[in-house]
NUROTOR-584907 format. One record per residue (C-alpha): residue number from 1; x, y, z; residue in one letter. Coordinates in nm, 2 decimals, decimal comma. Layout:
<recs>
REC   paza       xx       yy       zz   keke
REC    NUM        X        Y        Z      a
...
</recs>
This chain:
<recs>
REC   paza       xx       yy       zz   keke
REC      1     6,85     8,82    12,70      m
REC      2     7,00     9,13    12,56      t
REC      3     6,76     9,33    12,34      a
REC      4     6,83     9,28    11,97      v
REC      5     6,63     9,52    11,76      v
REC      6     6,61     9,49    11,38      n
REC      7     6,39     9,80    11,33      g
REC      8     6,31    10,09    11,55      h
REC      9     5,97    10,01    11,70      s
REC     10     6,11     9,90    12,04      v
REC     11     6,41    10,12    12,06      v
REC     12     6,24    10,34    12,32      g
REC     13     6,15    10,04    12,53      a
REC     14     6,51     9,92    12,52      t
REC     15     6,64    10,25    12,65      v
REC     16     6,37    10,27    12,91      t
REC     17     6,46     9,92    13,04      r
REC     18     6,83    10,01    13,06      l
REC     19     6,76    10,33    13,24      r
REC     20     6,56    10,14    13,50      a
REC     21     6,85     9,91    13,55      t
REC     22     7,08    10,20    13,61      f
REC     23     6,85    10,39    13,84      e
REC     24     6,81    10,08    14,05      a
REC     25     7,18    10,10    14,13      g
REC     26     7,27     9,77    13,98      r
REC     27     7,58     9,89    13,79      t
REC     28     7,74    10,09    14,07      r
REC     29     7,95     9,84    14,25      s
REC     30     8,31     9,76    14,13      l
REC     31     8,23     9,39    14,16      t
REC     32     7,96     9,43    13,89      w
REC     33     8,18     9,63    13,67      r
REC     34     8,46     9,38    13,69      r
REC     35     8,22     9,10    13,61      d
REC     36     8,12     9,27    13,29      q
REC     37     8,48     9,33    13,18      l
REC     38     8,58     8,97    13,26      e
REC     39     8,28     8,86    13,06      g
REC     40     8,39     9,06    12,76      l
REC     41     8,74     8,91    12,79      h
REC     42     8,60     8,56    12,79      r
REC     43     8,39     8,64    12,49      l
REC     44     8,69     8,76    12,29      l
REC     45     8,91     8,46    12,39      t
REC     46     8,66     8,18    12,39      e
REC     47     8,49     8,29    12,06      r
REC     48     8,79     8,42    11,87      e
REC     49     8,73     8,17    11,59      s
REC     50     8,37     8,28    11,55      d
REC     51     8,47     8,64    11,55      i
REC     52     8,74     8,57    11,29      a
REC     53     8,49     8,40    11,07      a
REC     54     8,25     8,69    11,09      a
REC     55     8,52     8,94    11,00      l
REC     56     8,63     8,72    10,71      e
REC     57     8,27     8,73    10,58      a
REC     58     8,24     9,10    10,62      d
REC     59     8,58     9,22    10,51      l
REC     60     8,77     8,93    10,38      g
REC     61     9,03     8,97    10,65      r
REC     62     9,24     8,68    10,77      n
REC     63     9,23     8,54    11,13      a
REC     64     9,56     8,69    11,23      m
REC     65     9,46     9,03    11,10      g
REC     66     9,15     9,01    11,31      t
REC     67     9,35     8,91    11,62      f
REC     68     9,59     9,20    11,57      m
REC     69     9,34     9,46    11,47      g
REC     70     9,02     9,38    11,66      d
REC     71     9,08     9,13    11,94      i
REC     72     9,42     9,19    12,10      a
REC     73     9,37     9,57    12,15      p
REC     74     9,04     9,51    12,33      v
REC     75     9,17     9,23    12,55      t
REC     76     9,47     9,45    12,64      a
REC     77     9,24     9,74    12,72      e
REC     78     9,03     9,51    12,95      i
REC     79     9,34     9,37    13,13      t
REC     80     9,47     9,73    13,19      h
REC     81     9,13     9,85    13,30      t
REC     82     9,08     9,57    13,55      l
REC     83     9,42     9,64    13,70      a
REC     84     9,36    10,01    13,74      e
REC     85     8,98    10,02    13,81      l
REC     86     9,00    10,06    14,19      t
REC     87     9,23    10,36    14,17      s
REC     88     9,04    10,52    13,88      w
REC     89     8,71    10,49    14,06      a
REC     90     8,83    10,62    14,40      a
REC     91     8,76    10,97    14,51      p
REC     92     9,05    11,21    14,41      r
REC     93     9,15    11,44    14,69      k
REC     94     9,18    11,81    14,62      v
REC     95     9,38    12,05    14,84      r
REC     96     9,18    12,33    14,98      l
REC     97     9,33    12,69    14,97      p
REC     98     9,37    12,87    15,30      a
REC     99     9,06    13,07    15,25      g
REC    100     8,85    12,76    15,23      q
REC    101     8,98    12,59    15,54      q
REC    102     8,86    12,40    15,73      p
REC    103     8,70    12,14    15,51      g
REC    104     8,76    11,85    15,27      k
REC    105     8,73    11,85    14,89      a
REC    106     8,74    11,57    14,65      r
REC    107     8,65    11,47    14,29      v
REC    108     8,42    11,17    14,28      v
REC    109     8,39    10,98    13,95      p
REC    110     8,02    10,91    13,90      t
REC    111     7,85    10,70    13,64      p
REC    112     7,66    10,91    13,38      k
REC    113     7,37    10,67    13,32      g
REC    114     7,27    10,52    12,98      v
REC    115     7,54    10,54    12,71      v
REC    116     7,50    10,49    12,34      l
REC    117     7,79    10,35    12,14      v
REC    118     7,76    10,37    11,76      i
REC    119     8,04    10,15    11,62      g
REC    120     8,21    10,15    11,28      a
REC    121     8,25     9,88    11,02      w
REC    122     8,62     9,89    10,95      n
REC    123     8,72     9,74    11,29      f
REC    124     8,37     9,63    11,40      p
REC    125     8,48     9,46    11,72      i
REC    126     8,75     9,71    11,83      l
REC    127     8,54    10,02    11,76      l
REC    128     8,23     9,88    11,92      t
REC    129     8,36     9,70    12,23      l
REC    130     8,66     9,91    12,32      q
REC    131     8,44    10,21    12,41      p
REC    132     8,20     9,97    12,58      a
REC    133     8,49     9,86    12,81      v
REC    134     8,53    10,22    12,93      s
REC    135     8,16    10,28    12,96      a
REC    136     8,10     9,96    13,17      l
REC    137     8,41    10,03    13,38      a
REC    138     8,26    10,36    13,47      a
REC    139     7,94    10,20    13,58      g
REC    140     7,70    10,28    13,30      n
REC    141     7,44    10,08    13,11      t
REC    142     7,52    10,06    12,74      v
REC    143     7,33    10,04    12,41      v
REC    144     7,56     9,91    12,13      l
REC    145     7,48     9,99    11,77      k
REC    146     7,71     9,79    11,54      p
REC    147     7,75     9,90    11,18      s
REC    148     7,52     9,75    10,93      e
REC    149     7,81     9,74    10,68      l
REC    150     7,96     9,46    10,88      a
REC    151     7,64     9,25    10,92      p
REC    152     7,80     8,92    11,01      a
REC    153     7,98     9,08    11,30      t
REC    154     7,67     9,27    11,41      a
REC    155     7,47     8,95    11,42      a
REC    156     7,74     8,77    11,61      l
REC    157     7,76     9,05    11,88      l
REC    158     7,38     9,04    11,91      a
REC    159     7,39     8,66    11,96      d
REC    160     7,69     8,63    12,19      l
REC    161     7,69     8,93    12,42      l
REC    162     7,39     8,82    12,62      p
REC    163     7,58     8,51    12,72      r
REC    164     7,88     8,70    12,86      y
REC    165     7,75     9,03    13,01      v
REC    166     7,45     9,14    13,22      d
REC    167     7,16     9,14    12,97      p
REC    168     6,97     9,39    13,19      a
REC    169     7,24     9,65    13,14      a
REC    170     7,38     9,59    12,79      v
REC    171     7,17     9,59    12,48      a
REC    172     7,27     9,53    12,11      v
REC    173     7,06     9,72    11,86      v
REC    174     7,10     9,61    11,50      t
REC    175     6,97     9,77    11,18      g
REC    176     7,04    10,04    10,92      d
REC    177     7,07    10,42    10,94      a
REC    178     6,70    10,45    11,02      a
REC    179     6,76    10,26    11,34      v
REC    180     7,05    10,49    11,43      s
REC    181     6,82    10,79    11,37      t
REC    182     6,56    10,64    11,60      s
REC    183     6,83    10,58    11,87      l
REC    184     6,95    10,94    11,84      l
REC    185     6,59    11,06    11,90      a
REC    186     6,61    10,90    12,25      e
REC    187     6,76    11,07    12,55      r
REC    188     7,10    10,93    12,65      f
REC    189     7,35    11,05    12,91      d
REC    190     7,64    11,01    12,67      h
REC    191     7,68    10,93    12,30      v
REC    192     7,99    10,78    12,15      f
REC    193     8,02    10,77    11,77      f
REC    194     8,30    10,65    11,54      t
REC    195     8,27    10,73    11,17      g
REC    196     8,28    11,00    10,92      s
REC    197     8,28    11,37    10,99      d
REC    198     7,96    11,40    10,78      r
REC    199     7,77    11,16    11,00      v
REC    200     7,94    11,30    11,31      g
REC    201     7,78    11,64    11,25      r
REC    202     7,44    11,47    11,23      i
REC    203     7,51    11,29    11,56      v
REC    204     7,62    11,61    11,73      l
REC    205     7,31    11,80    11,61      e
REC    206     7,09    11,52    11,75      a
REC    207     7,27    11,54    12,08      c
REC    208     7,22    11,91    12,10      a
REC    209     6,85    11,86    12,15      k
REC    210     6,89    11,73    12,50      d
REC    211     7,24    11,88    12,56      l
REC    212     7,38    11,52    12,56      t
REC    213     7,76    11,51    12,58      p
REC    214     7,91    11,34    12,28      a
REC    215     8,25    11,19    12,19      t
REC    216     8,31    11,19    11,82      l
REC    217     8,59    10,98    11,68      e
REC    218     8,61    11,09    11,32      l
REC    219     8,90    11,09    11,07      g
REC    220     9,05    11,31    10,81      g
REC    221     9,36    11,31    10,60      k
REC    222     9,65    11,20    10,83      s
REC    223     9,98    11,30    10,68      p
REC    224    10,33    11,15    10,69      v
REC    225    10,63    11,37    10,68      i
REC    226    10,95    11,20    10,56      v
REC    227    11,25    11,42    10,64      a
REC    228    11,58    11,40    10,45      r
REC    229    11,75    11,25    10,75      d
REC    230    11,50    10,96    10,79      a
REC    231    11,59    10,60    10,76      d
REC    232    11,42    10,56    10,42      l
REC    233    11,40    10,19    10,40      d
REC    234    11,24    10,16    10,75      v
REC    235    11,01    10,45    10,67      a
REC    236    10,90    10,30    10,34      a
REC    237    10,84     9,96    10,49      r
REC    238    10,64    10,09    10,79      r
REC    239    10,43    10,33    10,58      i
REC    240    10,35    10,05    10,33      a
REC    241    10,25     9,82    10,61      w
REC    242    10,03    10,08    10,77      a
REC    243     9,86    10,17    10,45      k
REC    244     9,79     9,80    10,37      s
REC    245     9,63     9,72    10,71      v
REC    246     9,26     9,65    10,64      n
REC    247     9,32     9,78    10,28      a
REC    248     9,38    10,13    10,42      g
REC    249     9,03    10,13    10,57      q
REC    250     9,14    10,28    10,90      a
REC    251     9,09    10,62    11,05      c
REC    252     9,45    10,66    11,15      i
REC    253     9,59    10,51    10,82      a
REC    254     9,85    10,73    10,65      p
REC    255     9,65    10,94    10,40      d
REC    256     9,93    11,10    10,21      y
REC    257    10,31    11,15    10,23      v
REC    258    10,51    11,47    10,22      l
REC    259    10,88    11,38    10,14      v
REC    260    11,17    11,63    10,11      e
REC    261    11,29    11,67     9,75      d
REC    262    11,64    11,56     9,83      a
REC    263    11,54    11,20     9,91      v
REC    264    11,22    11,17     9,70      r
REC    265    11,36    10,93     9,43      p
REC    266    11,52    10,70     9,68      a
REC    267    11,21    10,70     9,91      f
REC    268    10,96    10,64     9,63      v
REC    269    11,17    10,35     9,49      e
REC    270    11,17    10,18     9,83      r
REC    271    10,80    10,26     9,89      l
REC    272    10,69    10,10     9,57      l
REC    273    10,88     9,78     9,66      h
REC    274    10,74     9,75    10,01      h
REC    275    10,38     9,85     9,93      i
REC    276    10,36     9,57     9,68      e
REC    277    10,48     9,31     9,93      l
REC    278    10,25     9,45    10,20      a
REC    279     9,95     9,44     9,98      g
REC    280    10,01     9,07     9,91      q
REC    281    10,05     9,00    10,28      a
REC    282     9,73     9,18    10,40      e
REC    283     9,44     9,04    10,19      p
REC    284     9,13     9,25    10,27      t
REC    285     8,86     9,36    10,04      r
REC    286     8,69     9,70    10,01      i
REC    287     8,37     9,69    10,22      v
REC    288     8,11     9,77     9,95      s
REC    289     8,07     9,85     9,58      e
REC    290     8,00    10,21     9,67      a
REC    291     8,33    10,25     9,85      h
REC    292     8,51    10,06     9,57      f
REC    293     8,36    10,30     9,31      d
REC    294     8,46    10,60     9,52      r
REC    295     8,82    10,48     9,54      l
REC    296     8,82    10,40     9,17      d
REC    297     8,70    10,76     9,10      g
REC    298     8,98    10,91     9,31      l
REC    299     9,24    10,74     9,08      l
REC    300     9,15    10,97     8,79      s
REC    301     9,17    11,35     8,75      g
REC    302     9,44    11,41     9,00      h
REC    303     9,73    11,49     8,75      g
REC    304     9,98    11,26     8,92      g
REC    305    10,14    10,93     8,82      e
REC    306     9,98    10,61     8,94      v
REC    307    10,18    10,29     9,01      t
REC    308     9,99     9,98     9,11      g
REC    309     9,62     9,98     9,19      g
REC    310     9,51     9,67     9,01      a
REC    311     9,15     9,61     9,10      r
REC    312     8,84     9,39     9,04      e
REC    313     8,50     9,52     9,11      r
REC    314     8,33     9,18     9,12      a
REC    315     8,55     9,07     9,42      t
REC    316     8,61     9,43     9,55      r
REC    317     8,98     9,35     9,57      r
REC    318     9,20     9,66     9,53      f
REC    319     9,58     9,64     9,52      a
REC    320     9,77     9,93     9,68      p
REC    321     9,83    10,22     9,45      a
REC    322    10,10    10,50     9,49      v
REC    323    10,02    10,83     9,33      v
REC    324    10,32    11,06     9,29      t
REC    325    10,28    11,44     9,28      d
REC    326     9,90    11,47     9,24      p
REC    327     9,73    11,81     9,22      d
REC    328     9,68    11,93     9,59      p
REC    329     9,34    12,07     9,48      d
REC    330     9,22    11,74     9,33      s
REC    331     8,96    11,53     9,51      p
REC    332     9,23    11,28     9,59      l
REC    333     9,40    11,54     9,81      m
REC    334     9,08    11,70     9,95      q
REC    335     8,88    11,39    10,06      e
REC    336     8,97    11,13    10,32      e
REC    337     9,09    10,83    10,11      i
REC    338     9,00    10,55    10,35      f
REC    339     9,15    10,29    10,11      g
REC    340     9,47    10,15     9,97      p
REC    341     9,57    10,46     9,76      v
REC    342     9,87    10,66     9,88      l
REC    343     9,96    11,00     9,73      p
REC    344    10,32    11,11     9,76      v
REC    345    10,40    11,48     9,73      i
REC    346    10,75    11,62     9,71      a
REC    347    10,83    11,94     9,91      v
REC    348    11,14    12,15     9,91      p
REC    349    11,21    12,13    10,28      d
REC    350    11,06    12,06    10,62      l
REC    351    10,92    12,41    10,66      a
REC    352    10,72    12,36    10,34      s
REC    353    10,58    12,03    10,47      a
REC    354    10,47    12,19    10,80      v
REC    355    10,30    12,47    10,61      r
REC    356    10,12    12,22    10,39      f
REC    357     9,99    12,04    10,71      v
REC    358     9,88    12,34    10,91      v
REC    359     9,70    12,49    10,61      a
REC    360     9,45    12,20    10,63      r
REC    361     9,21    12,08    10,90      p
REC    362     9,37    11,92    11,20      h
REC    363     9,42    11,54    11,13      p
REC    364     9,35    11,25    11,36      l
REC    365     9,71    11,15    11,34      a
REC    366    10,03    11,30    11,22      l
REC    367    10,34    11,09    11,14      y
REC    368    10,70    11,20    11,11      l
REC    369    11,01    11,00    11,01      f
REC    370    11,34    11,16    11,11      t
REC    371    11,66    11,09    11,31      s
REC    372    11,67    11,44    11,46      s
REC    373    11,52    11,52    11,80      d
REC    374    11,52    11,89    11,70      a
REC    375    11,30    11,81    11,40      t
REC    376    11,06    11,62    11,62      v
REC    377    11,03    11,91    11,86      e
REC    378    10,99    12,16    11,57      r
REC    379    10,71    11,96    11,40      v
REC    380    10,54    11,89    11,73      q
REC    381    10,55    12,26    11,83      d
REC    382    10,42    12,40    11,50      l
REC    383    10,14    12,15    11,42      t
REC    384     9,83    12,01    11,59      n
REC    385     9,67    11,67    11,55      s
REC    386     9,49    11,41    11,76      g
REC    387     9,81    11,21    11,80      s
REC    388    10,17    11,25    11,69      f
REC    389    10,38    10,94    11,61      c
REC    390    10,75    10,95    11,53      v
REC    391    10,92    10,68    11,32      n
REC    392    10,62    10,44    11,32      h
REC    393    10,25    10,44    11,24      l
REC    394     9,93    10,31    11,41      l
REC    395    10,10    10,20    11,73      y
REC    396     9,99    10,50    11,93      q
REC    397     9,64    10,34    11,92      l
REC    398     9,77    10,05    12,13      l
REC    399     9,91    10,24    12,43      v
REC    400     9,64    10,22    12,70      p
REC    401     9,74    10,54    12,88      d
REC    402     9,76    10,76    12,57      l
REC    403     9,43    10,94    12,49      p
REC    404     9,29    10,84    12,15      f
REC    405     9,08    11,11    11,98      g
REC    406     9,09    11,39    11,74      g
REC    407     9,09    11,77    11,74      v
REC    408     8,87    12,00    11,54      g
REC    409     8,73    11,83    11,23      a
REC    410     8,90    11,50    11,33      s
REC    411     8,69    11,46    11,65      g
REC    412     8,58    11,57    11,99      i
REC    413     8,69    11,40    12,31      g
REC    414     8,91    11,10    12,36      s
REC    415     8,92    10,76    12,53      y
REC    416     9,14    10,46    12,62      h
REC    417     9,27    10,38    12,97      g
REC    418     9,18    10,63    13,24      q
REC    419     9,09    10,88    12,96      h
REC    420     8,81    10,65    12,86      g
REC    421     8,70    10,59    13,22      f
REC    422     8,68    10,97    13,27      d
REC    423     8,50    11,03    12,94      t
REC    424     8,21    10,81    13,06      f
REC    425     8,21    10,94    13,42      s
REC    426     8,08    11,26    13,56      h
REC    427     8,38    11,40    13,76      l
REC    428     8,17    11,53    14,04      r
REC    429     8,30    11,81    14,26      a
REC    430     8,24    11,75    14,64      v
REC    431     8,31    12,00    14,92      l
REC    432     8,25    11,91    15,28      q
REC    433     8,26    12,17    15,55      k
REC    434     8,24    12,13    15,93      p
REC    435     7,98    12,31    16,14      t
REC    436     8,17    12,33    16,47      a
REC    437     8,37    12,62    16,34      i
REC    438     8,16    12,91    16,21      d
REC    439     8,32    13,25    16,29      p
REC    440     8,10    13,56    16,27      s
REC    441     8,36    13,76    16,07      f
REC    442     8,29    13,53    15,77      a
REC    443     7,95    13,70    15,73      y
REC    444     7,85    14,06    15,65      p
REC    445     7,86    14,33    15,76      p
REC    446     8,24    14,31    15,74      y
REC    447     8,43    14,54    15,97      g
REC    448     8,77    14,67    15,90      p
REC    449     8,95    14,38    16,07      g
REC    450     8,73    14,12    15,89      a
REC    451     8,79    14,29    15,56      q
REC    452     9,17    14,28    15,61      k
REC    453     9,17    13,92    15,71      l
REC    454     8,94    13,81    15,43      l
REC    455     9,15    13,99    15,17      r
REC    456     9,46    13,82    15,30      r
REC    457     9,32    13,46    15,30      v
REC    458     9,10    13,48    14,99      m
REC    459     9,30    13,70    14,75      g
</recs>
């Protein structure tokens, strides 16, 4: 069965076993790859109730929230990947320039080898299995390390995966941060990590030892700009919903709102109404007491006005809170919130909002509400972010052919769709030349005529 490690004494043996599987060529065929993806799909559909129960135990999330946030995006990714796998895996022809004729050139997607996927607790199925979909589609063996902060889900994955995928090629390793450290001491061919920028730096440093390529899906403070010409009711309702999904514990959740002065009162009034309703409809608890205490601390010392935010430490329930006009230098506005607290800052105009955003590290997501295409183009041209979503939030995550990833402090690399397939593939350059044609003028010494000809065809 799939190796399940609760400790680090056999981590090396697990990696060695998966490397032997890869080197034997077992994972190369498209038939094998499809079998693994179909197995994952069956796991998610046949065991949906078990998964929902585990997520309720870990996060207090209801079954529909688990379907929407963890199961449906992965099954959609699998369906899309199965439909496109043959074309993605095929050699990609490259046109040869005149100076390289005759010959044939192509890019051949090649599996990298043994991949490590370190998942996150906030969407523990989505952020563990969705990268695995791409890694398996690309023909790799995979070690999965679910987050110890979602223990019921981690245990479920360890129990169920051996029944649905090839146990010689996929291993689940469970345990705490010490186990992750042991894993990172091993040599992998690609490491995929989802989590905080602090831990991301540790992962990248570990990868540097063997020059292992890494994809880091981090986070940051994703802003929302509400322009004066926005539909304020729709903007408020959608922002409130997005901030309440999983109690705001999402890497692309809106972290703060910049709203133009002219519409600030009307927007805040609508936001307060919708965020109260959204919080009641999305019951989720804060993952741990430590995270609860951190959020509780952010609600003091910011200089703004707090509305909402009723909370109970014993149950880790935390109602959404809106903080209007906090100090931009306060911890609330300097740290990623990752919870149901939403600062709202008034700005004189759109230009001020753009300056506020670009003065800070590039976010994982940037959101804009406006009715003007010119405003969209202006904000798009003057800012940088992992993704840019106009007049809605979070949904960019669900488009299979859009790359999902950060830029700068919010991450390195991307995945989803073909972007994920390519991330876990080595795109190998192949040039094939015939031997029947081998003119002497192609070799030195070059006479005047050869020099003239070579300058013409190669320049």
